[in-house]
C-alpha positions as CSV (number, residue, x, y, z in Angstrom):
1,X,94.1,284.7,-8.7
2,X,94.2,284.5,-5.1
3,X,92.1,281.3,-4.3
4,X,89.7,283.0,-2.1
5,X,88.7,285.6,-4.2
6,X,88.3,282.7,-7.4
7,X,85.8,280.9,-4.5
8,X,84.2,284.4,-4.2
9,X,83.3,285.0,-7.7
10,X,82.5,280.9,-8.3
11,X,80.0,281.6,-5.5
12,X,78.2,284.4,-6.6
13,X,77.7,283.4,-9.9
14,X,75.7,280.1,-8.6
15,X,73.8,282.7,-6.3
16,X,73.2,284.6,-9.5
17,X,72.4,281.5,-11.6
18,X,69.5,280.5,-8.5
19,X,67.5,284.2,-9.0
20,X,67.4,283.7,-12.9
21,X,69.8,286.2,-13.2
22,X,71.9,284.7,-16.1
23,X,73.9,287.5,-17.6
24,X,75.2,288.1,-13.7
25,X,76.2,284.4,-13.0
26,X,78.2,284.1,-16.7
27,X,79.9,287.8,-15.8
28,X,80.2,286.6,-12.2
29,X,82.4,283.5,-14.1
30,X,83.7,285.1,-16.7
31,X,85.7,287.6,-13.7
32,X,87.8,284.0,-13.2
33,X,90.8,284.2,-15.2
34,X,91.6,280.7,-16.4
35,X,88.3,279.1,-15.0
36,X,88.8,275.1,-14.1
37,X,87.0,272.4,-15.8
38,X,84.2,272.8,-12.8
39,X,83.7,276.6,-13.9
40,X,83.1,275.7,-17.4
41,X,80.7,273.4,-17.0
42,X,79.1,276.0,-14.6
43,X,78.9,278.3,-17.8
44,X,78.1,275.8,-20.3
45,X,74.8,275.0,-17.9
46,X,73.5,278.4,-18.0
47,X,73.9,279.2,-21.8
48,X,71.6,276.4,-22.3
49,X,69.3,277.7,-19.3
50,X,69.6,281.0,-21.3
51,X,68.7,279.1,-24.1
52,X,72.1,279.9,-26.5
53,X,72.9,276.1,-27.6
54,X,76.4,277.5,-29.3
55,X,78.0,279.3,-26.6
56,X,77.0,276.3,-24.4
57,X,78.7,273.7,-26.8
58,X,81.9,276.0,-26.4
59,X,82.3,275.9,-22.8
60,X,81.5,272.3,-22.7
61,X,84.6,272.2,-25.5
62,X,86.8,274.1,-22.7
63,X,85.2,271.6,-19.7
64,X,86.4,268.6,-21.4
65,X,89.6,269.8,-22.8
66,X,90.8,271.1,-19.5
67,X,89.6,267.6,-17.4
68,X,89.2,264.8,-20.3
69,X,88.0,262.5,-17.4
70,X,84.8,264.7,-16.2
71,X,82.4,262.0,-17.7
72,X,79.3,264.7,-17.0
73,X,80.8,266.8,-19.5
74,X,80.7,264.8,-22.3
75,X,77.1,263.8,-21.2
76,X,75.9,267.5,-21.0
77,X,78.3,268.5,-24.4
78,X,76.3,265.1,-26.1
79,X,73.2,267.2,-25.1
80,X,73.9,270.1,-27.0
81,X,74.9,268.2,-30.0
82,X,71.8,266.6,-30.4
83,X,69.8,270.2,-29.5
84,X,72.3,271.5,-32.6
85,X,71.2,268.1,-34.6
86,X,75.0,266.6,-34.7
87,X,74.2,263.1,-33.8
88,X,77.3,262.4,-34.6
89,X,79.3,264.6,-32.4
90,X,76.5,263.4,-29.8
91,X,77.1,259.5,-30.3
92,X,81.1,260.4,-30.1
93,X,80.5,262.1,-26.9
94,X,78.0,259.1,-24.9
95,X,80.3,256.9,-26.2
96,X,82.9,258.7,-24.3
97,X,80.7,259.4,-21.2
98,X,80.0,255.6,-21.0
99,X,83.9,254.5,-21.5
100,X,84.6,257.2,-18.7
101,X,82.2,255.5,-16.5
102,X,84.7,252.7,-15.9
103,X,82.4,250.0,-15.7
104,X,81.2,251.6,-12.8
105,X,76.9,251.9,-12.2
106,X,76.9,255.4,-11.7
107,X,79.5,258.1,-10.1
108,X,78.3,260.4,-7.4
109,X,79.6,264.3,-8.2
110,X,78.2,265.1,-4.4
111,X,82.1,265.0,-3.7
112,X,83.1,267.6,-6.3
113,X,80.1,270.1,-5.6
114,X,77.6,268.7,-7.9
115,X,74.4,267.0,-6.6
116,X,74.1,265.0,-9.3
117,X,74.2,261.1,-9.8
118,X,75.2,260.1,-13.1
119,X,74.0,256.3,-14.1
120,X,75.3,254.2,-16.7
121,X,71.8,253.7,-18.1
122,X,71.3,257.2,-18.5
123,X,74.4,257.2,-20.7
124,X,72.7,254.2,-23.0
125,X,69.6,255.8,-23.1
126,X,70.9,259.1,-24.7
127,X,73.1,257.0,-26.7
128,X,69.9,255.1,-27.9
129,X,68.0,258.7,-28.3
130,X,71.1,259.2,-30.8
131,X,70.7,256.8,-32.7
132,X,67.3,256.9,-33.4
133,X,68.0,259.8,-34.7
134,X,70.5,257.8,-37.5
135,X,67.9,255.6,-38.3
136,X,69.6,253.3,-36.2
137,X,67.0,251.1,-35.1
138,X,68.4,247.6,-34.5
139,X,71.3,249.5,-32.7
140,X,68.8,251.7,-30.9
141,X,67.2,248.5,-29.5
142,X,70.2,246.9,-28.8
143,X,71.5,249.9,-26.6
144,X,68.8,249.7,-24.4
145,X,68.5,246.2,-23.7
146,X,72.2,246.8,-22.5
147,X,70.5,249.2,-20.3
148,X,68.2,247.0,-19.2
149,X,71.2,245.4,-17.1
150,X,72.5,248.0,-15.8
151,X,69.5,249.7,-14.9
152,X,68.1,250.1,-11.0
153,X,65.2,248.2,-9.9
154,X,63.0,251.8,-10.5
155,X,63.8,252.3,-13.3
156,X,62.6,248.8,-15.3
157,X,59.3,250.8,-17.1
158,X,61.1,253.5,-18.3
159,X,63.4,251.1,-19.9
160,X,60.1,249.5,-21.3
161,X,58.3,252.0,-23.0
162,X,61.5,253.3,-24.7
163,X,61.9,249.7,-26.5
164,X,58.6,250.2,-27.1
165,X,58.8,253.4,-28.8
166,X,61.8,252.1,-30.9
167,X,60.1,249.1,-32.0
168,X,57.5,251.6,-33.5
169,X,60.6,253.2,-35.6
170,X,59.6,256.8,-32.7
171,X,62.5,259.3,-31.3
172,X,63.6,259.6,-27.9
173,X,63.3,262.2,-25.3
174,X,67.1,262.7,-24.6
175,X,68.2,262.7,-20.8
176,X,70.6,265.5,-19.1
177,X,71.4,267.0,-15.7
178,X,68.3,268.5,-14.0
179,X,68.5,272.6,-15.0
180,X,70.2,274.8,-12.7
181,X,72.3,271.8,-10.8
182,X,75.6,273.8,-11.1
183,X,79.1,272.7,-9.7
184,X,79.2,274.9,-5.9
185,X,82.0,275.6,-4.0
186,X,82.8,274.2,-0.6
187,X,80.3,275.5,2.0
188,X,83.4,275.7,4.7
189,X,85.3,277.2,1.8
190,X,82.4,280.2,1.7
191,X,81.9,280.3,5.2
192,X,85.7,281.5,5.3
193,X,85.3,284.0,3.0
194,X,84.1,286.6,5.8
195,X,86.4,287.5,7.8
196,X,86.9,286.1,11.4
197,X,88.7,287.9,14.1
198,X,89.7,284.1,16.0
199,X,91.7,286.4,19.2
200,X,88.2,288.6,20.1
201,X,88.0,292.6,20.9
202,X,91.0,293.4,23.5
203,X,89.5,294.1,26.8
204,X,91.1,296.2,29.7
205,X,91.4,294.2,32.9
206,X,93.9,296.6,34.4
207,X,94.7,300.0,34.0
208,X,96.6,302.5,36.3
209,X,94.0,305.0,34.2
210,X,90.9,305.1,36.6
211,X,87.7,304.2,34.4
212,X,90.0,303.4,31.3
213,X,88.1,301.4,28.3
214,X,90.5,301.9,25.9
215,X,90.7,299.6,23.3
216,X,93.7,299.1,21.3
217,X,97.7,297.8,21.2
218,X,99.5,301.1,21.3
219,X,101.6,302.4,24.6
220,X,99.7,303.7,27.3
221,X,98.0,307.1,26.6
222,X,98.6,310.6,28.1
223,X,96.2,311.5,31.5
224,X,94.2,314.1,31.5
225,X,94.6,316.9,34.3
226,X,93.1,315.8,38.0
227,X,92.0,312.2,36.1
228,X,94.9,310.1,38.8
229,X,94.1,309.3,42.2
230,X,96.6,307.2,43.6
231,X,94.1,304.0,45.4
232,X,93.9,303.4,48.9
233,X,96.2,300.0,48.5
234,X,98.8,302.2,46.8
235,X,99.0,304.3,49.7
236,X,99.1,302.0,51.9
237,X,102.2,300.8,50.4
238,X,105.1,302.2,52.0
239,X,106.9,301.9,49.2
240,X,104.3,303.7,46.8
241,X,103.3,307.5,46.5
242,X,105.2,310.4,44.9
243,X,108.6,311.3,44.9
244,X,111.8,313.1,43.8
245,X,114.2,312.6,41.1
246,X,117.4,313.6,42.6
247,X,119.3,313.4,39.0
248,X,118.7,313.5,35.5
249,X,117.4,310.1,34.1
250,X,118.2,308.9,30.3
251,X,116.8,305.6,30.2
252,X,117.6,302.9,27.6
253,X,114.8,302.3,25.7
254,X,113.4,305.2,23.3
255,X,110.5,303.9,24.6
256,X,110.1,305.7,27.9
257,X,110.6,309.2,29.2
258,X,113.5,310.9,30.5
259,X,113.3,312.8,33.3
260,X,115.0,315.6,34.5
261,X,116.3,316.4,38.0
262,X,113.6,317.6,40.4
263,X,110.8,315.9,38.5
264,X,108.0,314.5,40.9
265,X,107.1,311.1,39.7
266,X,104.2,308.9,41.2
267,X,106.2,305.2,42.5
268,X,103.8,302.8,42.0
269,X,106.3,299.5,43.2
270,X,109.8,298.6,43.8
271,X,111.5,295.3,43.0
272,X,114.1,294.0,45.1
273,X,117.4,294.4,42.9
274,X,116.8,298.2,43.5
275,X,114.4,299.7,40.6
276,X,111.0,301.2,40.9
277,X,108.0,301.5,38.3
278,X,107.0,305.1,38.4
279,X,105.0,307.4,36.2
280,X,105.3,310.3,34.4
281,X,103.5,312.4,32.2
282,X,101.0,309.8,31.8
283,X,103.6,307.0,30.7
284,X,105.0,304.2,32.7
285,X,109.1,304.1,33.5
286,X,111.6,301.9,35.0
287,X,114.0,304.2,37.3
288,X,116.5,303.5,39.7
289,X,115.3,303.2,43.2
290,X,118.8,305.4,44.2
291,X,117.6,308.1,42.3
292,X,114.3,308.9,44.5
293,X,113.4,310.6,47.7
294,X,109.9,311.0,49.2
295,X,108.5,314.6,49.0
296,X,107.0,316.0,51.5
297,X,102.9,317.0,51.6
298,X,103.2,320.2,50.4
299,X,105.5,319.6,47.5
300,X,102.8,317.8,46.2
301,X,101.3,320.6,45.0
302,X,103.8,321.7,43.2
303,X,103.3,319.6,40.3
304,X,102.6,320.8,36.9
305,X,102.5,318.0,34.8
306,X,102.2,314.6,34.6
307,X,99.8,312.8,37.3
308,X,98.4,315.8,39.3
309,X,97.9,315.4,43.3
310,X,93.6,316.0,43.9
311,X,92.7,318.6,46.0
312,X,90.9,316.1,48.7
313,X,93.5,317.0,51.6
314,X,95.5,320.2,51.9
315,X,94.3,323.3,50.8
316,X,97.1,325.7,48.4
317,X,99.3,328.1,49.8
318,X,97.4,331.5,50.6
319,X,99.5,334.0,48.2
320,X,99.3,337.7,48.1
321,X,96.2,339.1,46.2
322,X,96.2,340.5,43.0
323,X,93.1,342.3,44.0
324,X,91.3,342.8,47.5
325,X,88.2,341.2,47.9
326,X,85.5,343.0,49.2
327,X,84.8,342.2,52.4
328,X,81.5,339.9,52.6
329,X,80.4,340.8,56.0
330,X,79.6,343.0,58.2
331,X,80.6,343.7,62.1
332,X,80.0,341.3,64.4
333,X,78.2,342.3,67.7
334,X,78.4,340.7,71.1
335,X,77.0,340.9,73.3
336,X,77.4,339.4,77.3
337,X,76.9,340.5,81.0
338,X,80.6,341.7,81.5
339,X,81.9,345.1,80.8
340,X,80.9,347.6,79.1
341,X,84.0,348.4,77.2
342,X,84.6,348.1,73.4
343,X,87.7,345.8,71.5
344,X,89.2,346.1,67.9
345,X,91.6,343.3,67.8
346,X,92.0,339.4,66.4
347,X,94.1,337.3,68.7
348,X,97.1,335.4,66.6
349,X,97.2,332.0,66.6
350,X,99.9,330.2,68.7
351,X,103.2,330.0,65.9
352,X,101.3,332.5,63.4
353,X,103.6,334.9,63.7
354,X,106.5,333.4,62.8
355,X,105.0,331.9,59.5
356,X,103.4,335.2,58.2
357,X,106.8,336.1,56.6
358,X,106.5,333.0,54.6
359,X,103.3,332.4,54.5
360,X,100.9,335.6,54.3
361,X,97.5,335.1,54.8
362,X,94.2,337.0,54.5
363,X,92.8,338.8,57.6
364,X,89.1,339.8,57.9
365,X,88.6,341.9,60.5
366,X,86.2,341.5,63.1
367,X,84.7,344.5,66.1
368,X,83.5,343.5,68.9
369,X,81.1,345.3,71.9
370,X,79.8,344.1,75.2
371,X,76.5,345.7,75.9
372,X,74.5,345.1,79.5
373,X,71.0,343.7,78.8
374,X,69.0,343.0,82.0
375,X,68.7,339.5,83.2
376,X,65.0,337.6,82.8
377,X,63.1,339.2,80.3
378,X,63.4,338.5,77.2
379,X,64.2,342.3,75.1
380,X,61.7,343.2,72.3
381,X,63.7,343.2,68.9
382,X,63.1,347.2,68.3
383,X,64.7,347.3,72.2
384,X,67.9,345.4,71.3
385,X,68.5,347.1,67.9
386,X,68.3,350.5,69.6
387,X,70.6,349.6,72.0
388,X,72.9,347.7,69.5
389,X,72.8,351.0,67.9
390,X,74.3,353.1,70.4
391,X,77.5,351.0,69.6
392,X,77.2,350.3,65.8
393,X,75.8,352.7,64.5
394,X,73.1,352.7,61.5
395,X,74.1,348.9,60.8
396,X,72.1,348.0,64.0
397,X,69.0,349.1,62.2
398,X,69.6,347.6,58.7
399,X,71.7,344.7,59.5
400,X,70.5,341.1,59.9
401,X,70.8,339.7,63.5
402,X,72.0,336.0,64.2
403,X,73.0,333.8,66.6
404,X,76.1,331.8,67.3
405,X,76.9,329.6,70.4
406,X,80.3,331.2,72.0
407,X,82.2,328.6,70.3
408,X,81.2,329.9,67.0
409,X,78.3,327.5,66.0
410,X,75.3,329.1,64.2
411,X,71.8,329.0,65.8
412,X,70.1,330.9,63.1
413,X,68.9,334.4,62.0
414,X,66.6,336.0,64.0
415,X,63.9,337.5,61.8
416,X,61.2,338.2,64.2
417,X,59.8,338.4,68.0
418,X,59.8,334.4,68.0
419,X,63.3,333.9,66.9
420,X,64.6,336.0,69.4
421,X,62.5,334.1,72.3
422,X,63.7,331.3,71.2
423,X,67.3,332.4,71.3
424,X,66.6,333.7,74.8
425,X,66.2,330.3,75.4
426,X,69.5,328.5,74.6
427,X,71.7,331.2,76.8
428,X,74.3,329.4,78.5
429,X,75.3,330.7,81.7
430,X,74.1,334.1,80.4
431,X,75.8,335.0,77.9
432,X,74.7,334.6,74.2
433,X,76.7,335.8,70.8
434,X,74.9,337.7,68.5
435,X,76.0,339.0,64.8
436,X,75.0,342.4,63.0
437,X,76.0,341.7,59.6
438,X,75.2,344.3,56.6
439,X,72.4,343.1,54.4
440,X,74.2,345.0,51.7
441,X,76.7,342.8,51.3
442,X,75.0,340.2,49.8
443,X,72.9,342.0,47.2
444,X,74.4,344.3,45.0
445,X,77.5,342.5,43.9
446,X,77.5,340.8,40.2
447,X,78.4,336.8,40.1
448,X,81.2,337.0,37.6
449,X,80.2,333.2,36.7
450,X,79.1,330.3,38.7
451,X,81.2,326.9,39.9
452,X,80.1,323.2,40.8
453,X,82.3,321.9,44.1
454,X,83.8,319.1,43.1
455,X,85.4,318.1,46.8
456,X,84.0,319.0,49.5
457,X,86.1,322.2,51.5
458,X,85.9,322.7,55.0
459,X,87.0,325.9,56.3
460,X,90.5,326.6,57.6
461,X,89.7,330.2,59.0
462,X,87.0,332.5,59.5
463,X,87.2,333.8,56.2
464,X,86.7,331.0,54.6
465,X,83.7,329.8,52.6
466,X,83.2,326.3,53.6
467,X,81.2,324.2,51.3
468,X,80.5,320.6,50.3
469,X,80.7,318.4,47.0
470,X,78.1,319.2,44.7
471,X,77.1,322.6,45.8
472,X,76.9,325.5,43.0
473,X,79.5,328.5,44.1
474,X,78.6,332.5,43.1
475,X,82.0,333.7,42.0
476,X,82.1,337.4,43.1
477,X,85.8,337.8,42.4
478,X,88.8,336.2,41.8
479,X,91.7,336.7,44.5
480,X,94.5,335.7,42.8
481,X,95.5,332.5,40.7
482,X,94.5,329.8,43.4
483,X,91.6,331.4,45.5
484,X,88.3,332.9,44.6
485,X,85.8,335.0,46.4
486,X,82.2,332.9,46.1
487,X,78.9,332.8,47.9
488,X,77.2,329.7,49.2
489,X,74.3,328.9,50.9
490,X,73.8,332.2,51.9
491,X,77.5,332.8,53.2
492,X,80.5,334.8,51.5
493,X,84.2,333.6,51.8
494,X,87.2,332.5,50.0
495,X,88.1,329.3,48.7
496,X,91.0,327.5,46.8
497,X,89.9,327.4,43.0
498,X,91.1,324.0,42.5
499,X,87.9,322.6,44.4
500,X,85.8,323.3,41.8
501,X,84.9,323.7,38.4
502,X,83.2,325.8,36.1
503,X,79.8,325.5,35.4
504,X,78.2,325.3,31.6
505,X,76.4,328.3,33.0
506,X,76.3,331.9,32.2
507,X,77.4,334.9,34.1
508,X,74.0,336.2,36.5
509,X,73.4,339.1,38.2
510,X,71.6,338.8,41.6
């Protein structure tokens, strides 16, 4: 048995004996194979406490057999022999105990784990007690007189009373180790029974993974999609950023991942010896700098594994739509003092025609008309709708009117005469832009599901839906795998799917 397990059983046995559970204590001591002398001594003392002198005698026999110099073992066995009326054996034990004191007035067993001091006069006192039972009164008196020589000052009265009893031929009450006192394991050994973590728990001090609280000594775990955003310091470093591997690279160490030609990796740092530390597929690797070339801004959106670039700067390309979304707005009416002709055109921006073949865009048709009204007086709202009806038909009567600046900035909806008067006061150079949107375009369309905006999206065109981070978006249709048509804050438009995440809410119908 390992010494640690011996100490554990030893400590459990002593604890059970202190609680008066004699059988449990004996069971713990018996579980120790080939117990040492001190364990055998404890077994004998527990058997005495349980009132079993014969098993106690056998235990003390093993004690002195394993340690023939243990004076307290002979002392306790002599007490058991006296209880069993084996006086000759008891007298022999007390003679052996006194001889092993080696002319010392006492032996302190505290160093061995027994909180008891065995005095020489106590051994002589018990010797005289045995001699009294053997009717050796004269020898008993001589033994007590010898004990007086070894006695401490505070024990004079005890020995004087014993001499008086011997002279009157009365028996003496023998002494023993105080009941309950056992050999105990060392305190430090008991404290070391419980495993201690001297190194402590590992703690993440610095990690390339944001909010990483991983504890352990395993390699870096693969990152989740969308978790990694380069720090500002990394972006400022010219050597850091996304790079393309120009040819296949097989690392020397099996722990590092192999990368194929054309793979996009994020370079963390470069060294003077021509090597770079990069991240691919959630793992670090060392790769020669000669195999890397910087990627363009739009190439970062082609990352499909490893560390995806966050949708924080440029939306995805506007691919061909799988299904044509319904136009969220109606026709737009613009009233001015210029002319009475009607146009239907969308002027292309500079360079748009050359890029249209490579990058299709979603267009939103807008109908414009010019209507002349009388200056000065504020027209009534019904009269204004009647004027617009001549150009826009029935939509002018049921549509929602709103006002915009000439630069397209929304000024608010016109729901009554008060709103129309306030709008009339904001005329710039006698011109104002009115928008008439069909009210039915916002109602009757089912909401497929809702999404939560994870990033703010500024509108890139007139058909885009602009929103801020944290806004709830009602999804009306899926344009393609990258773009969705949604509604937010009363507006309908398209936006990149990667700027929002689906909420736990189910579908709603408005």
